N, CA, C and O atoms as a GROMACS GRO file, in nm:
protein
  552
    1MET      N    1  -1.717  -5.142   1.485
    1MET     CA    2  -1.712  -5.138   1.340
    1MET      C    3  -1.770  -5.004   1.294
    1MET      O    4  -1.879  -4.966   1.336
    2THR      N    5  -1.698  -4.936   1.210
    2THR     CA    6  -1.744  -4.806   1.164
    2THR      C    7  -1.804  -4.820   1.025
    2THR      O    8  -1.759  -4.900   0.943
    3SER      N    9  -1.903  -4.741   1.002
    3SER     CA   10  -1.970  -4.740   0.874
    3SER      C   11  -1.892  -4.655   0.775
    3SER      O   12  -1.819  -4.564   0.813
    4ALA      N   13  -1.909  -4.685   0.648
    4ALA     CA   14  -1.842  -4.606   0.544
    4ALA      C   15  -1.896  -4.464   0.540
    4ALA      O   16  -1.828  -4.374   0.490
    5TRP      N   17  -2.017  -4.442   0.591
    5TRP     CA   18  -2.079  -4.311   0.587
    5TRP      C   19  -2.058  -4.231   0.715
    5TRP      O   20  -2.102  -4.116   0.723
    6SER      N   21  -1.994  -4.288   0.815
    6SER     CA   22  -1.980  -4.218   0.942
    6SER      C   23  -1.880  -4.103   0.936
    6SER      O   24  -1.899  -4.002   1.002
    7GLN      N   25  -1.777  -4.119   0.858
    7GLN     CA   26  -1.677  -4.014   0.847
    7GLN      C   27  -1.661  -3.976   0.700
    7GLN      O   28  -1.656  -4.062   0.613
    8PRO      N   29  -1.652  -3.844   0.673
    8PRO     CA   30  -1.634  -3.804   0.533
    8PRO      C   31  -1.496  -3.844   0.483
    8PRO      O   32  -1.398  -3.841   0.556
    9GLU      N   33  -1.493  -3.881   0.360
    9GLU     CA   34  -1.366  -3.918   0.298
    9GLU      C   35  -1.283  -3.791   0.280
    9GLU      O   36  -1.331  -3.695   0.221
   10PRO      N   37  -1.158  -3.789   0.330
   10PRO     CA   38  -1.078  -3.666   0.323
   10PRO      C   39  -1.058  -3.616   0.180
   10PRO      O   40  -1.057  -3.495   0.156
   11ARG      N   41  -1.041  -3.705   0.088
   11ARG     CA   42  -1.017  -3.664  -0.050
   11ARG      C   43  -1.140  -3.595  -0.109
   11ARG      O   44  -1.128  -3.494  -0.180
   12ARG      N   45  -1.260  -3.649  -0.080
   12ARG     CA   46  -1.382  -3.589  -0.131
   12ARG      C   47  -1.406  -3.452  -0.068
   12ARG      O   48  -1.448  -3.359  -0.136
   13THR      N   49  -1.380  -3.441   0.061
   13THR     CA   50  -1.398  -3.314   0.130
   13THR      C   51  -1.302  -3.209   0.074
   13THR      O   52  -1.341  -3.094   0.052
   14ALA      N   53  -1.178  -3.248   0.053
   14ALA     CA   54  -1.080  -3.156  -0.004
   14ALA      C   55  -1.120  -3.116  -0.146
   14ALA      O   56  -1.100  -3.001  -0.187
   15TRP      N   57  -1.176  -3.210  -0.221
   15TRP     CA   58  -1.219  -3.182  -0.358
   15TRP      C   59  -1.328  -3.077  -0.360
   15TRP      O   60  -1.323  -2.983  -0.439
   16PHE      N   61  -1.428  -3.092  -0.272
   16PHE     CA   62  -1.536  -2.994  -0.266
   16PHE      C   63  -1.485  -2.858  -0.218
   16PHE      O   64  -1.527  -2.754  -0.268
   17GLY      N   65  -1.395  -2.859  -0.121
   17GLY     CA   66  -1.339  -2.734  -0.071
   17GLY      C   67  -1.259  -2.662  -0.177
   17GLY      O   68  -1.270  -2.541  -0.192
   18THR      N   69  -1.178  -2.736  -0.250
   18THR     CA   70  -1.099  -2.677  -0.358
   18THR      C   71  -1.189  -2.618  -0.466
   18THR      O   72  -1.165  -2.508  -0.514
   19ALA      N   73  -1.292  -2.692  -0.502
   19ALA     CA   74  -1.385  -2.643  -0.605
   19ALA      C   75  -1.458  -2.518  -0.558
   19ALA      O   76  -1.479  -2.425  -0.636
   20ALA      N   77  -1.498  -2.515  -0.431
   20ALA     CA   78  -1.570  -2.398  -0.379
   20ALA      C   79  -1.481  -2.274  -0.376
   20ALA      O   80  -1.525  -2.165  -0.413
   21VAL      N   81  -1.357  -2.291  -0.332
   21VAL     CA   82  -1.264  -2.177  -0.328
   21VAL      C   83  -1.234  -2.130  -0.471
   21VAL      O   84  -1.229  -2.009  -0.496
   22ALA      N   85  -1.214  -2.222  -0.563
   22ALA     CA   86  -1.187  -2.185  -0.702
   22ALA      C   87  -1.307  -2.113  -0.764
   22ALA      O   88  -1.288  -2.020  -0.842
   23LEU      N   89  -1.427  -2.156  -0.731
   23LEU     CA   90  -1.547  -2.090  -0.782
   23LEU      C   91  -1.555  -1.945  -0.733
   23LEU      O   92  -1.584  -1.855  -0.812
   24VAL      N   93  -1.530  -1.923  -0.606
   24VAL     CA   94  -1.534  -1.787  -0.551
   24VAL      C   95  -1.424  -1.701  -0.612
   24VAL      O   96  -1.449  -1.585  -0.646
   25ILE      N   97  -1.305  -1.755  -0.627
   25ILE     CA   98  -1.196  -1.680  -0.690
   25ILE      C   99  -1.232  -1.644  -0.834
   25ILE      O  100  -1.209  -1.532  -0.878
   26GLY      N  101  -1.289  -1.739  -0.906
   26GLY     CA  102  -1.331  -1.712  -1.044
   26GLY      C  103  -1.439  -1.606  -1.052
   26GLY      O  104  -1.437  -1.522  -1.141
   27MET      N  105  -1.533  -1.610  -0.958
   27MET     CA  106  -1.639  -1.508  -0.958
   27MET      C  107  -1.581  -1.369  -0.929
   27MET      O  108  -1.618  -1.272  -0.994
   28LEU      N  109  -1.492  -1.361  -0.832
   28LEU     CA  110  -1.429  -1.232  -0.802
   28LEU      C  111  -1.347  -1.180  -0.920
   28LEU      O  112  -1.355  -1.063  -0.955
   29TYR      N  113  -1.269  -1.269  -0.980
   29TYR     CA  114  -1.187  -1.227  -1.094
   29TYR      C  115  -1.274  -1.188  -1.212
   29TYR      O  116  -1.244  -1.091  -1.281
   30GLY      N  117  -1.382  -1.262  -1.236
   30GLY     CA  118  -1.473  -1.228  -1.345
   30GLY      C  119  -1.538  -1.092  -1.325
   30GLY      O  120  -1.555  -1.017  -1.421
   31ALA      N  121  -1.576  -1.060  -1.201
   31ALA     CA  122  -1.638  -0.931  -1.174
   31ALA      C  123  -1.539  -0.817  -1.190
   31ALA      O  124  -1.570  -0.715  -1.252
   32VAL      N  125  -1.420  -0.834  -1.136
   32VAL     CA  126  -1.319  -0.726  -1.143
   32VAL      C  127  -1.275  -0.701  -1.287
   32VAL      O  128  -1.264  -0.586  -1.329
   33THR      N  129  -1.251  -0.806  -1.361
   33THR     CA  130  -1.204  -0.787  -1.499
   33THR      C  131  -1.316  -0.742  -1.592
   33THR      O  132  -1.288  -0.676  -1.693
   34THR      N  133  -1.440  -0.775  -1.561
   34THR     CA  134  -1.550  -0.722  -1.642
   34THR      C  135  -1.558  -0.571  -1.627
   34THR      O  136  -1.586  -0.500  -1.724
   35ILE      N  137  -1.533  -0.522  -1.508
   35ILE     CA  138  -1.532  -0.377  -1.486
   35ILE      C  139  -1.413  -0.312  -1.554
   35ILE      O  140  -1.425  -0.203  -1.609
   36GLY      N  141  -1.296  -0.379  -1.551
   36GLY     CA  142  -1.175  -0.316  -1.604
   36GLY      C  143  -1.138  -0.350  -1.747
   36GLY      O  144  -1.037  -0.299  -1.796
   37HIS      N  145  -1.215  -0.433  -1.815
   37HIS     CA  146  -1.175  -0.475  -1.950
   37HIS      C  147  -1.182  -0.362  -2.053
   37HIS      O  148  -1.125  -0.375  -2.161
   38ARG      N  149  -1.249  -0.253  -2.023
   38ARG     CA  150  -1.263  -0.142  -2.118
   38ARG      C  151  -1.151  -0.039  -2.107
   38ARG      O  152  -1.152   0.060  -2.181
   39SER      N  153  -1.056  -0.059  -2.018
   39SER     CA  154  -0.949   0.040  -1.998
   39SER      C  155  -0.866   0.057  -2.125
   39SER      O  156  -0.834  -0.040  -2.194
   40GLN      N  157  -0.834   0.182  -2.153
   40GLN     CA  158  -0.756   0.214  -2.273
   40GLN      C  159  -0.648   0.315  -2.238
   40GLN      O  160  -0.663   0.397  -2.147
   41LEU      N  161  -0.540   0.307  -2.312
   41LEU     CA  162  -0.432   0.404  -2.300
   41LEU      C  163  -0.436   0.490  -2.426
   41LEU      O  164  -0.426   0.438  -2.538
   42HIS      N  165  -0.452   0.622  -2.409
   42HIS     CA  166  -0.461   0.713  -2.523
   42HIS      C  167  -0.326   0.776  -2.550
   42HIS      O  168  -0.269   0.844  -2.465
   43LEU      N  169  -0.275   0.753  -2.670
   43LEU     CA  170  -0.151   0.812  -2.716
   43LEU      C  171  -0.182   0.893  -2.841
   43LEU      O  172  -0.190   0.838  -2.951
   44GLY      N  173  -0.200   1.021  -2.823
   44GLY     CA  174  -0.240   1.106  -2.936
   44GLY      C  175  -0.380   1.069  -2.979
   44GLY      O  176  -0.473   1.074  -2.899
   45ASP      N  177  -0.395   1.033  -3.106
   45ASP     CA  178  -0.525   0.994  -3.159
   45ASP      C  179  -0.552   0.845  -3.144
   45ASP      O  180  -0.665   0.800  -3.166
   46ALA      N  181  -0.451   0.769  -3.108
   46ALA     CA  182  -0.466   0.623  -3.098
   46ALA      C  183  -0.505   0.582  -2.956
   46ALA      O  184  -0.455   0.638  -2.858
   47ALA      N  185  -0.592   0.486  -2.948
   47ALA     CA  186  -0.633   0.430  -2.819
   47ALA      C  187  -0.591   0.283  -2.815
   47ALA      O  188  -0.634   0.203  -2.898
   48LEU      N  189  -0.506   0.249  -2.720
   48LEU     CA  190  -0.459   0.111  -2.706
   48LEU      C  191  -0.543   0.041  -2.598
   48LEU      O  192  -0.540   0.081  -2.482
   49PRO      N  193  -0.617  -0.064  -2.635
   49PRO     CA  194  -0.705  -0.132  -2.540
   49PRO      C  195  -0.628  -0.231  -2.450
   49PRO      O  196  -0.638  -0.352  -2.469
   50TRP      N  197  -0.555  -0.180  -2.355
   50TRP     CA  198  -0.474  -0.266  -2.270
   50TRP      C  199  -0.560  -0.343  -2.170
   50TRP      O  200  -0.516  -0.447  -2.121
   51GLY      N  201  -0.678  -0.296  -2.138
   51GLY     CA  202  -0.763  -0.363  -2.041
   51GLY      C  203  -0.807  -0.501  -2.085
   51GLY      O  204  -0.804  -0.596  -2.006
   52ILE      N  205  -0.849  -0.515  -2.210
   52ILE     CA  206  -0.894  -0.644  -2.261
   52ILE      C  207  -0.778  -0.742  -2.271
   52ILE      O  208  -0.794  -0.862  -2.244
   53VAL      N  209  -0.661  -0.692  -2.310
   53VAL     CA  210  -0.542  -0.778  -2.320
   53VAL      C  211  -0.503  -0.828  -2.181
   53VAL      O  212  -0.476  -0.947  -2.163
   54ALA      N  213  -0.498  -0.738  -2.084
   54ALA     CA  214  -0.462  -0.777  -1.948
   54ALA      C  215  -0.566  -0.873  -1.888
   54ALA      O  216  -0.529  -0.969  -1.820
   55ALA      N  217  -0.693  -0.848  -1.914
   55ALA     CA  218  -0.798  -0.934  -1.860
   55ALA      C  219  -0.791  -1.074  -1.918
   55ALA      O  220  -0.806  -1.172  -1.845
   56LEU      N  221  -0.770  -1.086  -2.048
   56LEU     CA  222  -0.762  -1.218  -2.111
   56LEU      C  223  -0.635  -1.293  -2.070
   56LEU      O  224  -0.638  -1.414  -2.049
   57CYS      N  225  -0.524  -1.221  -2.058
   57CYS     CA  226  -0.401  -1.285  -2.008
   57CYS      C  227  -0.420  -1.332  -1.864
   57CYS      O  228  -0.371  -1.438  -1.825
   58GLY      N  229  -0.492  -1.253  -1.786
   58GLY     CA  230  -0.521  -1.292  -1.648
   58GLY      C  231  -0.611  -1.414  -1.640
   58GLY      O  232  -0.590  -1.500  -1.554
   59VAL      N  233  -0.711  -1.423  -1.727
   59VAL     CA  234  -0.798  -1.541  -1.729
   59VAL      C  235  -0.715  -1.665  -1.762
   59VAL      O  236  -0.730  -1.768  -1.696
   60LEU      N  237  -0.630  -1.654  -1.862
   60LEU     CA  238  -0.545  -1.767  -1.899
   60LEU      C  239  -0.453  -1.806  -1.784
   60LEU      O  240  -0.440  -1.924  -1.752
   61ALA      N  241  -0.390  -1.707  -1.720
   61ALA     CA  242  -0.299  -1.736  -1.609
   61ALA      C  243  -0.373  -1.798  -1.490
   61ALA      O  244  -0.324  -1.892  -1.428
   62LEU      N  245  -0.491  -1.745  -1.458
   62LEU     CA  246  -0.568  -1.798  -1.346
   62LEU      C  247  -0.609  -1.943  -1.370
   62LEU      O  248  -0.593  -2.027  -1.282
   63LEU      N  249  -0.661  -1.972  -1.488
   63LEU     CA  250  -0.707  -2.107  -1.515
   63LEU      C  251  -0.591  -2.205  -1.527
   63LEU      O  252  -0.602  -2.319  -1.480
   64LEU      N  253  -0.481  -2.164  -1.588
   64LEU     CA  254  -0.363  -2.250  -1.594
   64LEU      C  255  -0.308  -2.276  -1.454
   64LEU      O  256  -0.271  -2.388  -1.420
   65GLY      N  257  -0.303  -2.171  -1.375
   65GLY     CA  258  -0.255  -2.187  -1.238
   65GLY      C  259  -0.342  -2.280  -1.157
   65GLY      O  260  -0.291  -2.365  -1.084
   66MET      N  261  -0.472  -2.266  -1.170
   66MET     CA  262  -0.563  -2.355  -1.099
   66MET      C  263  -0.544  -2.500  -1.143
   66MET      O  264  -0.544  -2.591  -1.060
   67ARG      N  265  -0.528  -2.520  -1.272
   67ARG     CA  266  -0.512  -2.657  -1.321
   67ARG      C  267  -0.379  -2.717  -1.276
   67ARG      O  268  -0.373  -2.834  -1.238
   68LEU      N  269  -0.272  -2.638  -1.280
   68LEU     CA  270  -0.141  -2.690  -1.243
   68LEU      C  271  -0.124  -2.706  -1.092
   68LEU      O  272  -0.069  -2.806  -1.046
   69VAL      N  273  -0.170  -2.609  -1.015
   69VAL     CA  274  -0.149  -2.613  -0.870
   69VAL      C  275  -0.244  -2.712  -0.803
   69VAL      O  276  -0.202  -2.788  -0.716
   70ALA      N  277  -0.370  -2.712  -0.843
   70ALA     CA  278  -0.467  -2.801  -0.780
   70ALA      C  279  -0.456  -2.944  -0.831
   70ALA      O  280  -0.514  -3.036  -0.773
   71GLY      N  281  -0.382  -2.964  -0.938
   71GLY     CA  282  -0.354  -3.098  -0.985
   71GLY      C  283  -0.463  -3.163  -1.069
   71GLY      O  284  -0.467  -3.285  -1.079
   72GLY      N  285  -0.552  -3.086  -1.128
   72GLY     CA  286  -0.654  -3.147  -1.210
   72GLY      C  287  -0.747  -3.045  -1.272
   72GLY      O  288  -0.725  -2.924  -1.264
   73ARG      N  289  -0.850  -3.097  -1.333
   73ARG     CA  290  -0.944  -3.012  -1.405
   73ARG      C  291  -1.056  -2.957  -1.317
   73ARG      O  292  -1.127  -2.866  -1.359
   74VAL      N  293  -1.073  -3.009  -1.198
   74VAL     CA  294  -1.186  -2.970  -1.114
   74VAL      C  295  -1.176  -2.823  -1.073
   74VAL      O  296  -1.272  -2.748  -1.088
   75ALA      N  297  -1.062  -2.782  -1.022
   75ALA     CA  298  -1.046  -2.644  -0.977
   75ALA      C  299  -1.051  -2.548  -1.096
   75ALA      O  300  -1.112  -2.441  -1.086
   76ALA      N  301  -0.989  -2.585  -1.206
   76ALA     CA  302  -0.993  -2.499  -1.324
   76ALA      C  303  -1.135  -2.487  -1.378
   76ALA      O  304  -1.176  -2.380  -1.422
   77SER      N  305  -1.211  -2.596  -1.374
   77SER     CA  306  -1.350  -2.591  -1.419
   77SER      C  307  -1.435  -2.503  -1.328
   77SER      O  308  -1.518  -2.426  -1.376
   78ALA      N  309  -1.413  -2.513  -1.198
   78ALA     CA  310  -1.490  -2.430  -1.105
   78ALA      C  311  -1.457  -2.282  -1.123
   78ALA      O  312  -1.547  -2.198  -1.121
   79ALA      N  313  -1.329  -2.250  -1.140
   79ALA     CA  314  -1.290  -2.111  -1.164
   79ALA      C  315  -1.348  -2.061  -1.296
   79ALA      O  316  -1.390  -1.946  -1.305
   80ALA      N  317  -1.348  -2.146  -1.397
   80ALA     CA  318  -1.404  -2.107  -1.527
   80ALA      C  319  -1.554  -2.081  -1.517
   80ALA      O  320  -1.605  -1.987  -1.578
   81VAL      N  321  -1.624  -2.163  -1.441
   81VAL     CA  322  -1.768  -2.141  -1.421
   81VAL      C  323  -1.790  -2.007  -1.352
   81VAL      O  324  -1.883  -1.934  -1.386
   82GLY      N  325  -1.705  -1.975  -1.254
   82GLY     CA  326  -1.717  -1.846  -1.186
   82GLY      C  327  -1.692  -1.729  -1.278
   82GLY      O  328  -1.767  -1.631  -1.275
   83ILE      N  329  -1.588  -1.737  -1.360
   83ILE     CA  330  -1.556  -1.627  -1.452
   83ILE      C  331  -1.666  -1.610  -1.556
   83ILE      O  332  -1.718  -1.500  -1.573
   84VAL      N  333  -1.699  -1.718  -1.624
   84VAL     CA  334  -1.799  -1.709  -1.732
   84VAL      C  335  -1.936  -1.672  -1.675
   84VAL      O  336  -2.012  -1.598  -1.738
   85GLY      N  337  -1.968  -1.723  -1.557
   85GLY     CA  338  -2.095  -1.686  -1.494
   85GLY      C  339  -2.104  -1.539  -1.461
   85GLY      O  340  -2.208  -1.477  -1.484
   86MET      N  341  -1.997  -1.481  -1.407
   86MET     CA  342  -1.998  -1.339  -1.375
   86MET      C  343  -2.003  -1.254  -1.502
   86MET      O  344  -2.071  -1.151  -1.505
   87VAL      N  345  -1.932  -1.296  -1.606
   87VAL     CA  346  -1.940  -1.223  -1.732
   87VAL      C  347  -2.083  -1.226  -1.785
   87VAL      O  348  -2.134  -1.125  -1.833
   88ALA      N  349  -2.148  -1.342  -1.776
   88ALA     CA  350  -2.286  -1.354  -1.825
   88ALA      C  351  -2.381  -1.268  -1.742
   88ALA      O  352  -2.469  -1.201  -1.798
   89VAL      N  353  -2.366  -1.268  -1.611
   89VAL     CA  354  -2.455  -1.189  -1.525
   89VAL      C  355  -2.432  -1.041  -1.547
   89VAL      O  356  -2.528  -0.964  -1.553
   90LEU      N  357  -2.308  -1.000  -1.558
   90LEU     CA  358  -2.278  -0.857  -1.575
   90LEU      C  359  -2.301  -0.808  -1.717
   90LEU      O  360  -2.290  -0.688  -1.742
   91THR      N  361  -2.332  -0.896  -1.808
   91THR     CA  362  -2.371  -0.856  -1.943
   91THR      C  363  -2.513  -0.801  -1.945
   91THR      O  364  -2.546  -0.718  -2.029
   92LEU      N  365  -2.595  -0.846  -1.853
   92LEU     CA  366  -2.735  -0.803  -1.848
   92LEU      C  367  -2.744  -0.656  -1.807
   92LEU      O  368  -2.661  -0.609  -1.728
   93PRO      N  369  -2.842  -0.583  -1.859
   93PRO     CA  370  -2.856  -0.442  -1.819
   93PRO      C  371  -2.899  -0.429  -1.673
   93PRO      O  372  -2.974  -0.512  -1.620
   94GLY      N  373  -2.850  -0.323  -1.609
   94GLY     CA  374  -2.885  -0.296  -1.470
   94GLY      C  375  -3.023  -0.235  -1.458
   94GLY      O  376  -3.097  -0.226  -1.556
   95LEU      N  377  -3.058  -0.194  -1.337
   95LEU     CA  378  -3.191  -0.136  -1.313
   95LEU      C  379  -3.214  -0.009  -1.393
   95LEU      O  380  -3.326   0.016  -1.438
   96GLY      N  381  -3.111   0.072  -1.410
   96GLY     CA  382  -3.124   0.195  -1.486
   96GLY      C  383  -3.106   0.178  -1.635
   96GLY      O  384  -3.116   0.274  -1.710
   97GLY      N  385  -3.078   0.055  -1.679
   97GLY     CA  386  -3.060   0.029  -1.821
   97GLY      C  387  -2.914   0.036  -1.866
   97GLY      O  388  -2.885   0.014  -1.984
   98SER      N  389  -2.821   0.066  -1.773
   98SER     CA  390  -2.680   0.072  -1.812
   98SER      C  391  -2.620  -0.068  -1.816
   98SER      O  392  -2.663  -0.158  -1.744
   99VAL      N  393  -2.520  -0.085  -1.901
   99VAL     CA  394  -2.452  -0.213  -1.915
   99VAL      C  395  -2.302  -0.196  -1.892
   99VAL      O  396  -2.247  -0.089  -1.917
  100LEU      N  397  -2.238  -0.301  -1.844
  100LEU     CA  398  -2.093  -0.299  -1.825
  100LEU      C  399  -2.019  -0.351  -1.948
  100LEU      O  400  -1.902  -0.318  -1.969
  101ILE      N  401  -2.086  -0.432  -2.027
  101ILE     CA  402  -2.025  -0.488  -2.148
  101ILE      C  403  -2.102  -0.434  -2.266
  101ILE      O  404  -2.215  -0.475  -2.293
  102ALA      N  405  -2.039  -0.340  -2.338
  102ALA     CA  406  -2.104  -0.278  -2.454
  102ALA      C  407  -2.108  -0.377  -2.571
  102ALA      O  408  -2.034  -0.475  -2.573
  103GLY      N  409  -2.194  -0.349  -2.666
  103GLY     CA  410  -2.210  -0.436  -2.782
  103GLY      C  411  -2.116  -0.404  -2.895
  103GLY      O  412  -2.154  -0.414  -3.012
  104ASP      N  413  -1.992  -0.366  -2.864
  104ASP     CA  414  -1.894  -0.338  -2.969
  104ASP      C  415  -1.793  -0.453  -2.976
  104ASP      O  416  -1.815  -0.559  -2.917
  105LEU      N  417  -1.684  -0.432  -3.049
  105LEU     CA  418  -1.585  -0.538  -3.070
  105LEU      C  419  -1.523  -0.583  -2.938
  105LEU      O  420  -1.512  -0.703  -2.914
  106ILE      N  421  -1.482  -0.490  -2.854
  106ILE     CA  422  -1.418  -0.526  -2.727
  106ILE      C  423  -1.518  -0.600  -2.637
  106ILE      O  424  -1.481  -0.697  -2.571
  107GLY      N  425  -1.641  -0.555  -2.633
  107GLY     CA  426  -1.742  -0.623  -2.554
  107GLY      C  427  -1.771  -0.763  -2.603
  107GLY      O  428  -1.790  -0.855  -2.523
  108THR      N  429  -1.775  -0.780  -2.734
  108THR     CA  430  -1.798  -0.913  -2.791
  108THR      C  431  -1.682  -1.006  -2.761
  108THR      O  432  -1.702  -1.122  -2.727
  109ILE      N  433  -1.559  -0.954  -2.774
  109ILE     CA  434  -1.441  -1.035  -2.742
  109ILE      C  435  -1.447  -1.077  -2.595
  109ILE      O  436  -1.421  -1.193  -2.563
  110TRP      N  437  -1.480  -0.984  -2.506
  110TRP     CA  438  -1.485  -1.016  -2.364
  110TRP      C  439  -1.600  -1.113  -2.331
  110TRP      O  440  -1.590  -1.189  -2.235
  111SER      N  441  -1.705  -1.110  -2.407
  111SER     CA  442  -1.816  -1.202  -2.382
  111SER      C  443  -1.784  -1.345  -2.424
  111SER      O  444  -1.836  -1.440  -2.365
  112VAL      N  445  -1.699  -1.362  -2.525
  112VAL     CA  446  -1.674  -1.494  -2.582
  112VAL      C  447  -1.538  -1.553  -2.541
  112VAL      O  448  -1.529  -1.672  -2.514
  113ALA      N  449  -1.435  -1.470  -2.537
  113ALA     CA  450  -1.299  -1.520  -2.519
  113ALA      C  451  -1.275  -1.593  -2.386
  113ALA      O  452  -1.206  -1.695  -2.389
  114PRO      N  453  -1.326  -1.549  -2.271
  114PRO     CA  454  -1.302  -1.627  -2.149
  114PRO      C  455  -1.355  -1.770  -2.157
  114PRO      O  456  -1.292  -1.862  -2.104
  115ALA      N  457  -1.468  -1.789  -2.222
  115ALA     CA  458  -1.521  -1.924  -2.238
  115ALA      C  459  -1.432  -2.009  -2.329
  115ALA      O  460  -1.408  -2.126  -2.301
  116LEU      N  461  -1.382  -1.949  -2.436
  116LEU     CA  462  -1.292  -2.022  -2.525
  116LEU      C  463  -1.161  -2.058  -2.456
  116LEU      O  464  -1.110  -2.169  -2.471
  117ILE      N  465  -1.107  -1.964  -2.380
  117ILE     CA  466  -0.984  -1.990  -2.304
  117ILE      C  467  -1.009  -2.103  -2.204
  117ILE      O  468  -0.925  -2.191  -2.188
  118ALA      N  469  -1.124  -2.100  -2.137
  118ALA     CA  470  -1.156  -2.204  -2.039
  118ALA      C  471  -1.164  -2.341  -2.105
  118ALA      O  472  -1.114  -2.439  -2.051
  119VAL      N  473  -1.227  -2.349  -2.221
  119VAL     CA  474  -1.237  -2.477  -2.291
  119VAL      C  475  -1.100  -2.529  -2.328
  119VAL      O  476  -1.072  -2.648  -2.313
  120LEU      N  477  -1.012  -2.441  -2.376
  120LEU     CA  478  -0.878  -2.485  -2.414
  120LEU      C  479  -0.798  -2.534  -2.294
  120LEU      O  480  -0.732  -2.637  -2.301
  121VAL      N  481  -0.803  -2.460  -2.184
  121VAL     CA  482  -0.725  -2.498  -2.066
  121VAL      C  483  -0.778  -2.627  -2.004
  121VAL      O  484  -0.700  -2.714  -1.966
  122ILE      N  485  -0.908  -2.641  -1.995
  122ILE     CA  486  -0.966  -2.758  -1.931
  122ILE      C  487  -0.953  -2.882  -2.019
  122ILE      O  488  -0.929  -2.992  -1.969
  123ALA      N  489  -0.969  -2.866  -2.150
  123ALA     CA  490  -0.966  -2.981  -2.240
  123ALA      C  491  -0.824  -3.022  -2.282
  123ALA      O  492  -0.806  -3.127  -2.342
  124TRP      N  493  -0.724  -2.940  -2.249
  124TRP     CA  494  -0.588  -2.974  -2.288
  124TRP      C  495  -0.549  -3.106  -2.223
  124TRP      O  496  -0.569  -3.123  -2.103
  125PRO      N  497  -0.493  -3.199  -2.301
  125PRO     CA  498  -0.462  -3.331  -2.242
  125PRO      C  499  -0.348  -3.322  -2.141
  125PRO      O  500  -0.259  -3.238  -2.152
  126LYS      N  501  -0.355  -3.411  -2.043
  126LYS     CA  502  -0.248  -3.419  -1.945
  126LYS      C  503  -0.131  -3.494  -2.009
  126LYS      O  504  -0.147  -3.606  -2.058
  127LEU      N  505  -0.016  -3.431  -2.008
  127LEU     CA  506   0.101  -3.492  -2.070
  127LEU      C  507   0.160  -3.598  -1.977
  127LEU      O  508   0.159  -3.581  -1.855
  128PRO      N  509   0.212  -3.706  -2.034
  128PRO     CA  510   0.273  -3.808  -1.948
  128PRO      C  511   0.402  -3.755  -1.885
  128PRO      O  512   0.467  -3.667  -1.942
  129PRO      N  513   0.439  -3.806  -1.769
  129PRO     CA  514   0.563  -3.760  -1.705
  129PRO      C  515   0.684  -3.795  -1.790
  129PRO      O  516   0.686  -3.897  -1.859
  130ARG      N  517   0.782  -3.709  -1.782
  130ARG     CA  518   0.904  -3.733  -1.859
  130ARG      C  519   0.988  -3.839  -1.790
  130ARG      O  520   0.993  -3.847  -1.668
  131SER      N  521   1.053  -3.920  -1.870
  131SER     CA  522   1.140  -4.024  -1.817
  131SER      C  523   1.270  -3.959  -1.770
  131SER      O  524   1.323  -3.870  -1.836
  132THR      N  525   1.319  -4.004  -1.656
  132THR     CA  526   1.445  -3.951  -1.604
  132THR      C  527   1.564  -4.036  -1.642
  132THR      O  528   1.678  -4.005  -1.608
  133GLU      N  529   1.536  -4.147  -1.712
  133GLU     CA  530   1.644  -4.234  -1.756
  133GLU      C  531   1.717  -4.173  -1.874
  133GLU      O  532   1.654  -4.114  -1.962
  134PRO      N  533   1.850  -4.185  -1.875
  134PRO     CA  534   1.923  -4.131  -1.990
  134PRO      C  535   1.894  -4.213  -2.115
  134PRO      O  536   1.884  -4.335  -2.110
  135THR      N  537   1.882  -4.144  -2.225
  135THR     CA  538   1.855  -4.213  -2.351
  135THR      C  539   1.988  -4.254  -2.415
  135THR      O  540   2.086  -4.181  -2.408
  136THR      N  541   1.987  -4.368  -2.475
  136THR     CA  542   2.107  -4.418  -2.544
  136THR      C  543   2.078  -4.428  -2.692
  136THR      O  544   1.969  -4.468  -2.733
  137ALA      N  545   2.175  -4.391  -2.770
  137ALA     CA  546   2.160  -4.397  -2.915
  137ALA      C  547   2.179  -4.541  -2.959
  137ALA      O  548   2.270  -4.609  -2.911
  138ALA      N  549   2.095  -4.586  -3.049
  138ALA     CA  550   2.104  -4.726  -3.097
  138ALA      C  551   2.187  -4.735  -3.221
  138ALA      O  552   2.206  -4.844  -3.275
   0.00000   0.00000   0.00000
C-alpha cells in the first residue's frame, strides 16, 4: 500500500515547474525591457518613444501568451510578478546614484503600466467554450 505522500502528484509538480519557469521569464523580460524602454527614434526635432510602446506591447503579449498557452492564471501571475518585481528593483538607485527609470512621463508610465496590464490579463474572465452545434432560427 502506498502513501499519498510517497510520490509527488504530477499535476502539482508541473504546476510548480510552470510557475517557476514563468517567473524567470518574467524577470528576464522585465530587466531587458526596463533597460530598453527609453529608446527613441529622432526624426528632425521630434522624438518618437518607440521603446515604451514596444515594451508595453511585449508585456501584454507575454502575459496573454502565458495565460493562453499554460491554460490558466498561474503562469501569467508568475510572469507578472517577475516583470513587476524587476521593474520595482530596477527603479531603485544604484550604488553610484544612477537610475534606470527616470522620474519623467515615460518613466512613470513604465513604472505603472506593466502592473495595470498584468491585472487586466489575469483578472479577465475565462470565456465559456463555443458551441459547435448549428443554430436554428425559431
